[in-house]
C-alpha positions as CSV (number, residue, x, y, z in Angstrom):
1,M,18.7,14.1,-58.3
2,R,17.9,14.4,-54.5
3,V,16.4,11.7,-52.4
4,T,16.0,10.9,-48.7
5,W,17.5,8.0,-46.8
6,D,14.0,6.8,-46.1
7,Q,13.4,6.4,-49.8
8,V,16.8,4.7,-50.3
9,F,16.1,2.1,-47.6
10,A,12.6,1.5,-48.8
11,W,13.9,1.0,-52.4
12,R,16.7,-1.3,-51.2
13,L,14.3,-3.4,-49.2
14,R,12.3,-4.0,-52.4
15,R,15.3,-4.5,-54.7
16,Q,16.8,-7.1,-52.3
17,F,13.5,-9.0,-52.1
18,V,13.1,-8.2,-48.3
19,R,9.8,-6.3,-48.7
20,P,8.0,-7.8,-50.4
21,R,9.5,-11.3,-50.6
22,A,10.3,-12.5,-54.1
23,A,8.0,-14.3,-56.4
24,A,11.1,-16.0,-57.7
25,D,13.7,-18.6,-56.7
26,V,17.1,-18.9,-55.0
27,V,18.9,-18.4,-58.3
28,A,17.1,-15.1,-58.9
29,V,18.0,-14.0,-55.4
30,A,21.7,-14.8,-55.9
31,E,21.7,-13.0,-59.3
32,R,20.1,-9.9,-57.8
33,L,22.4,-9.7,-54.8
34,G,25.6,-10.4,-56.7
35,G,25.9,-13.7,-54.8
36,I,24.9,-15.0,-51.4
37,Q,27.8,-15.1,-48.8
38,A,28.4,-18.9,-48.1
39,Q,31.2,-19.0,-45.6
40,V,28.5,-20.4,-43.3
41,T,26.2,-22.7,-45.2
42,S,23.2,-22.3,-42.8
43,A,23.5,-18.5,-43.2
44,A,23.4,-18.7,-46.9
45,E,20.3,-20.9,-46.7
46,T,18.6,-18.5,-44.3
47,A,19.5,-15.4,-46.4
48,A,17.8,-17.0,-49.5
49,A,14.8,-18.6,-47.7
50,L,13.8,-15.3,-45.9
51,R,13.6,-13.6,-49.4
52,L,11.1,-16.1,-50.7
53,P,7.5,-16.3,-49.5
54,S,7.4,-20.0,-48.7
55,A,10.9,-21.6,-49.2
56,E,12.5,-23.7,-46.5
57,P,16.3,-24.1,-46.2
58,G,18.0,-26.3,-48.8
59,G,17.4,-24.1,-51.9
60,V,21.1,-23.0,-52.1
61,A,22.3,-26.5,-51.8
62,A,19.9,-27.7,-54.6
63,A,21.0,-24.9,-56.8
64,L,24.6,-25.8,-56.3
65,E,23.9,-29.4,-57.0
66,S,22.2,-28.6,-60.3
67,G,25.0,-26.2,-61.4
68,A,22.6,-23.2,-61.5
69,L,24.9,-21.7,-58.8
70,I,28.6,-22.3,-58.1
71,K,30.3,-21.9,-54.8
72,T,33.7,-20.1,-54.9
73,W,35.8,-17.4,-53.3
74,A,34.4,-14.1,-54.7
75,V,34.0,-10.6,-53.4
76,R,36.2,-9.6,-50.3
77,G,37.9,-13.1,-50.7
78,T,34.9,-14.8,-49.1
79,L,33.0,-17.8,-50.2
80,H,29.8,-17.0,-52.1
81,A,27.1,-18.9,-54.0
82,I,26.9,-17.1,-57.3
83,T,25.4,-17.6,-60.8
84,P,27.9,-18.9,-63.4
85,G,27.2,-15.8,-65.5
86,F,28.1,-13.4,-62.7
87,A,31.1,-15.5,-61.9
88,R,32.4,-14.9,-65.4
89,A,32.4,-11.2,-64.6
90,V,33.4,-10.9,-61.0
91,L,36.1,-13.4,-60.9
92,P,38.3,-11.8,-63.6
93,L,37.7,-8.4,-62.1
94,L,38.9,-9.7,-58.7
95,A,41.9,-11.3,-60.4
96,S,42.9,-8.0,-62.1
97,A,43.9,-6.7,-58.7
98,R,46.7,-9.2,-58.8
99,I,47.0,-9.1,-55.0
100,W,49.2,-12.2,-55.0
101,E,51.9,-10.1,-56.6
102,K,52.1,-7.7,-53.6
103,P,55.0,-8.1,-51.3
104,S,52.7,-8.2,-48.2
105,W,50.7,-11.1,-49.7
106,Q,53.8,-13.0,-50.6
107,K,55.2,-12.5,-47.1
108,N,52.1,-13.8,-45.4
109,F,51.5,-16.8,-47.6
110,G,54.9,-17.7,-48.9
111,A,54.0,-18.1,-52.6
112,S,55.6,-16.1,-55.3
113,P,53.7,-14.9,-58.5
114,A,55.6,-17.5,-60.5
115,Q,54.4,-20.2,-58.1
116,V,50.8,-19.0,-58.3
117,A,51.0,-19.0,-62.1
118,A,52.4,-22.6,-62.0
119,L,49.6,-23.6,-59.5
120,A,47.0,-22.3,-61.8
121,D,48.2,-24.3,-64.7
122,A,48.6,-27.4,-62.6
123,V,45.2,-27.2,-60.8
124,G,43.5,-26.5,-64.2
125,T,44.9,-29.7,-65.5
126,V,44.1,-31.8,-62.3
127,L,40.6,-30.6,-62.0
128,D,39.8,-30.4,-65.7
129,D,37.2,-33.2,-65.2
130,A,37.5,-34.3,-61.7
131,V,36.2,-33.6,-58.1
132,L,38.8,-33.9,-55.4
133,T,38.8,-33.4,-51.7
134,R,41.3,-30.9,-50.3
135,A,43.6,-33.8,-49.3
136,E,43.4,-35.4,-52.7
137,L,44.1,-32.1,-54.4
138,V,47.1,-31.4,-52.2
139,T,48.5,-34.9,-52.8
140,A,48.2,-34.4,-56.5
141,L,50.0,-31.1,-56.4
142,L,52.8,-32.1,-54.0
143,A,53.8,-34.9,-56.5
144,D,55.3,-31.9,-58.3
145,S,58.5,-30.8,-56.7
146,R,57.8,-27.1,-57.5
147,F,55.0,-27.1,-54.9
148,H,56.8,-28.9,-52.0
149,A,57.3,-25.7,-50.1
150,L,53.6,-24.8,-50.3
151,G,52.3,-28.0,-48.6
152,E,51.2,-26.2,-45.4
153,Q,49.5,-23.4,-47.2
154,L,47.8,-25.7,-49.7
155,G,46.3,-27.7,-46.8
156,S,45.2,-24.7,-44.8
157,G,41.4,-24.4,-44.3
158,W,41.6,-20.7,-45.1
159,G,42.5,-21.4,-48.7
160,A,44.6,-18.2,-49.1
161,V,46.8,-19.7,-51.8
162,L,43.8,-21.2,-53.6
163,K,41.8,-17.9,-53.8
164,P,43.9,-16.5,-56.7
165,L,43.2,-19.7,-58.6
166,A,39.5,-19.3,-58.0
167,W,39.6,-15.7,-59.3
168,Q,41.4,-17.0,-62.5
169,G,38.5,-19.4,-63.0
170,V,40.4,-22.7,-62.6
171,L,38.9,-23.8,-59.3
172,C,35.7,-23.7,-57.3
173,H,34.0,-25.8,-54.6
174,G,32.4,-29.1,-55.6
175,P,29.8,-31.1,-53.8
176,A,30.6,-32.1,-50.2
177,R,31.8,-35.7,-49.7
178,G,30.7,-36.5,-46.2
179,A,32.4,-34.0,-43.9
180,N,35.0,-33.1,-46.5
181,I,34.9,-30.2,-48.9
182,T,35.8,-30.8,-52.5
183,F,37.1,-28.8,-55.4
184,T,36.4,-29.0,-59.1
185,S,36.5,-26.7,-62.1
186,P,33.8,-24.0,-62.6
187,A,33.1,-25.5,-66.1
188,R,32.4,-28.8,-64.5
189,A,30.4,-27.4,-61.6
190,A,28.2,-25.4,-64.0
191,R,28.0,-28.1,-66.8
192,A,24.4,-29.1,-66.1
193,A,23.2,-25.5,-66.3
194,R,25.3,-25.0,-69.5
195,E,26.2,-21.4,-68.4
196,W,30.0,-21.5,-68.2
197,G,32.1,-19.7,-70.9
198,P,35.1,-17.5,-71.3
199,L,35.9,-15.0,-68.5
200,L,35.1,-11.4,-69.4
201,A,37.9,-8.8,-70.0
202,P,38.3,-6.6,-66.9
203,D,36.7,-3.4,-68.3
204,A,33.6,-5.4,-69.5
205,A,33.5,-7.3,-66.2
206,A,33.6,-4.0,-64.3
207,A,30.6,-2.6,-66.1
208,R,28.6,-5.9,-65.3
209,V,29.7,-6.0,-61.6
210,I,29.1,-2.3,-60.9
211,T,25.6,-2.3,-62.4
212,T,24.8,-5.5,-60.4
213,Y,26.0,-3.9,-57.2
214,L,24.1,-0.7,-57.8
215,G,21.0,-2.6,-58.8
216,A,20.8,-4.0,-55.2
217,Y,22.8,-1.7,-52.9
218,G,22.5,1.7,-54.7
219,P,22.7,4.5,-54.6
220,A,26.3,3.9,-53.4
221,T,29.6,5.6,-53.5
222,Q,32.6,4.4,-55.4
223,E,34.4,3.8,-52.1
224,A,31.5,1.5,-50.9
225,F,31.7,-0.5,-54.1
226,N,35.5,-0.8,-53.8
227,A,35.2,-2.0,-50.2
228,W,32.5,-4.5,-51.1
229,L,34.5,-5.8,-54.1
230,M,38.0,-6.4,-52.5
231,R,38.2,-4.3,-49.2
232,G,39.5,-1.3,-51.1
233,A,42.3,-3.1,-52.9
234,F,41.7,-1.3,-56.2
235,G,43.1,2.1,-56.8
236,K,40.7,5.0,-56.7
237,T,41.7,6.1,-60.2
238,A,40.8,2.7,-61.7
239,V,37.4,2.6,-59.9
240,R,36.7,6.1,-60.9
241,Q,37.4,5.3,-64.6
242,W,35.1,2.2,-64.4
243,F,32.2,4.4,-63.2
244,A,33.0,7.1,-65.8
245,D,33.1,4.5,-68.6
246,L,29.4,3.7,-67.8
247,G,28.5,7.2,-68.8
248,D,24.8,7.9,-69.0
249,A,24.0,4.5,-67.7
250,L,24.6,5.9,-64.2
251,T,22.9,8.9,-62.4
252,E,24.5,10.9,-59.7
253,V,22.3,11.1,-56.6
254,D,22.4,13.4,-53.6
255,I,21.2,11.5,-50.4
256,E,20.9,14.1,-47.7
257,G,24.3,15.5,-48.6
258,R,26.1,12.2,-49.6
259,R,27.1,12.0,-53.3
260,A,26.3,8.5,-54.6
261,W,25.6,6.7,-57.9
262,L,22.5,4.8,-59.2
263,R,21.7,3.0,-62.3
264,T,19.8,5.4,-64.6
265,V,17.2,2.8,-65.3
266,D,16.3,2.9,-61.5
267,A,16.2,6.7,-61.1
268,E,12.5,7.1,-61.6
269,D,11.7,4.1,-59.5
270,L,13.7,5.5,-56.6
271,A,12.4,9.0,-57.0
272,T,8.8,7.8,-56.8
273,T,9.4,5.4,-53.9
274,T,7.2,6.1,-50.9
275,P,8.6,4.9,-47.6
276,E,6.5,2.7,-45.4
277,S,6.8,1.6,-41.8
278,S,8.2,-1.9,-41.6
279,V,10.0,-4.4,-39.4
280,H,12.1,-7.3,-40.8
281,L,14.5,-9.9,-39.4
282,L,17.4,-11.0,-41.5
283,G,19.9,-13.7,-40.7
284,P,23.7,-13.7,-40.0
285,F,26.1,-12.6,-42.7
286,D,23.2,-11.1,-44.7
287,Q,23.9,-9.2,-47.9
288,Y,21.8,-6.3,-46.7
289,I,24.6,-5.2,-44.5
290,L,27.6,-6.7,-46.4
291,G,26.7,-4.9,-49.5
292,P,27.0,-1.3,-48.1
293,G,29.4,-2.4,-45.3
294,T,29.1,-2.3,-41.6
295,N,30.9,1.1,-41.4
296,D,27.9,2.8,-43.3
297,T,26.7,5.0,-40.5
298,A,23.4,5.9,-42.3
299,L,22.5,2.2,-42.2
300,L,24.2,1.2,-38.9
301,P,25.1,3.9,-36.3
302,A,28.8,3.8,-35.4
303,E,28.1,3.3,-31.8
304,H,26.3,0.1,-32.5
305,R,28.7,-1.3,-35.1
306,A,30.4,-3.7,-32.7
307,K,27.1,-5.3,-31.8
308,V,26.7,-6.4,-35.5
309,S,30.3,-6.8,-36.6
310,R,31.5,-9.2,-33.9
311,T,34.9,-10.9,-33.1
312,A,36.4,-13.3,-35.6
313,G,34.4,-11.7,-38.4
314,W,31.0,-12.8,-37.2
315,I,28.0,-10.7,-38.5
316,S,25.0,-10.9,-36.3
317,P,21.4,-11.5,-37.4
318,L,19.7,-8.1,-38.0
319,V,16.6,-6.3,-36.9
320,L,15.5,-3.7,-39.5
321,T,13.1,-0.9,-38.7
322,D,12.1,1.0,-41.8
323,G,15.2,-0.4,-43.5
324,R,17.6,0.8,-40.9
325,I,19.5,-1.6,-38.6
326,T,18.1,-1.1,-35.1
327,G,18.9,-4.3,-33.3
328,T,20.1,-8.0,-33.4
329,W,18.4,-11.3,-32.6
330,E,19.3,-14.8,-31.7
331,T,17.4,-18.1,-31.0
332,G,17.7,-20.6,-28.2
333,D,15.3,-22.8,-26.2
334,D,12.5,-22.3,-28.6
335,T,12.6,-18.5,-28.0
336,L,13.7,-15.8,-30.4
337,T,15.4,-12.9,-28.4
338,V,15.4,-9.5,-30.0
339,T,17.8,-6.9,-28.6
340,M,17.2,-3.4,-29.7
341,F,19.8,-0.7,-29.7
342,S,17.5,1.8,-28.0
343,G,14.4,1.7,-25.8
344,E,12.0,2.0,-28.8
345,L,10.7,-1.5,-29.4
346,P,9.0,-2.6,-32.6
347,A,5.4,-3.6,-32.8
348,T,5.0,-7.1,-31.4
349,R,2.5,-8.0,-34.2
350,L,5.0,-7.2,-36.9
351,L,7.8,-9.0,-35.1
352,R,5.6,-12.2,-34.8
353,E,5.0,-12.2,-38.5
354,E,8.8,-12.1,-39.0
355,I,9.3,-14.8,-36.4
356,T,7.1,-17.1,-38.4
357,A,9.2,-16.4,-41.5
358,V,12.4,-17.1,-39.5
359,A,11.1,-20.4,-38.2
360,R,10.2,-21.4,-41.7
361,A,13.6,-20.3,-43.1
362,T,15.6,-22.1,-40.5
363,A,13.3,-25.2,-40.3
364,Q,12.6,-24.5,-36.6
365,P,10.1,-27.1,-35.3
366,G,7.1,-26.0,-33.3
367,P,6.1,-22.5,-32.1
368,V,8.8,-20.0,-31.3
369,G,8.4,-17.6,-28.3
370,L,9.5,-14.0,-28.3
371,E,11.6,-12.0,-25.9
372,L,12.3,-8.3,-26.3
373,R,15.3,-6.6,-24.8
374,T,17.2,-3.3,-25.2
375,A,21.0,-3.1,-25.3
């Protein structure tokens, strides 16, 4: 099956609820995208609201409060708002990498595999039916002499020692308590939605996670999936076998010379997709770029990558032209400034329509001016 990049980008825009926006809700957006990155709360709210025709920020917080979504460390070890059903697949798949057993991880974070196993048991007991701040959780754990040497790591805001516990399904974020984050069990966080249950076995989990990924970011290579999942932590042989196990459920696609994979149920839809001219604005840390990765040169030219993937892991807000990343934007002093990578500027009319959507999605008061620049 041969398709063009124009078709692929037009298809992804539709699958990711960018064009057109979804006649759905925040939970449906998170389910389709395999989670919404929530390292920065406002970015998660913007990502969701921009994919809905009339939503304002606050939808992600409401879904977390109801238990329809849970917030936990997921793909790439970053915080995501995900559905409990998808969590039951992606978390055990991440755990199967066992990165905490690697010497480099133990050297960096000072916890042995035995200590991680003991922590998982202890945290599972402490958070069985409780919501604790980080300080309260650390205090409870340090009452056990086995964990005295881990006090600094347990109290770290980076949560490196807690991530393996999240992947094993014993810990996730709870509702904020003032300025303090809290932790609880996924079963408790999702109780109102009644969607929590046993974690899937890794092979079954891989099938669910791969098909979810390809349903939003396909056609994609196995390497792109591995990078999205855990920054390439899984061996190529294992990933290749997961894809092979899906058999006829996947179709091989040639995108102008790149070999990639697509869900077979989507093949006809992609093949009949007709590209259309479009301009869209997406917020920081958006899944549109995080799914394929910032090193995908078909989506983001290599010479402009540093303008999107910034220092300290910051991912800039995006300007999309026909589905390709062609610039960035920022707001300040009631003006939205668009900086294009080249001298070709998008139609002002189309940009103003997107500015209206951004103002709504970020609860920007009053009219927003527009300034166009080239890098």
